Steps between C-alpha positions, in 0.01 A plus 500: 500500500219244475129528571264210556128533421260216587161448334337177618745220413701714258813686611645769271861600565622831364865610491663837451730770635479784746683824554495747786261787459450819698504491884380158618381358168599240242409495131412146381504391136375147431656346189375141495218537423516870418273728702473872568754636748380581852629663817550338838499728808702372797459597863722368780426529871742320734516139376187522275519573127172571320470517119198654328433478126224500242497228232241523223279729709511279810661653811724245675746491786732264680686516832833353597617467860877474561600222736813502713693190385765536772275389786 
């Protein structure tokens, strides 16, 4: 897993691992650089996947929309 954080002209990349948690969650552990572990809650409705997480006290989310590649 990788995470990109932008601050002005500086981009910080973090790398780590994840494992499945309870229900619709993932447990993320960043290892380069090291950071406290955090949970990611996933919710899927039809072709839309939404991830919600809290990194260093900042709530964040991202949404992915599946696209039919056969058309």
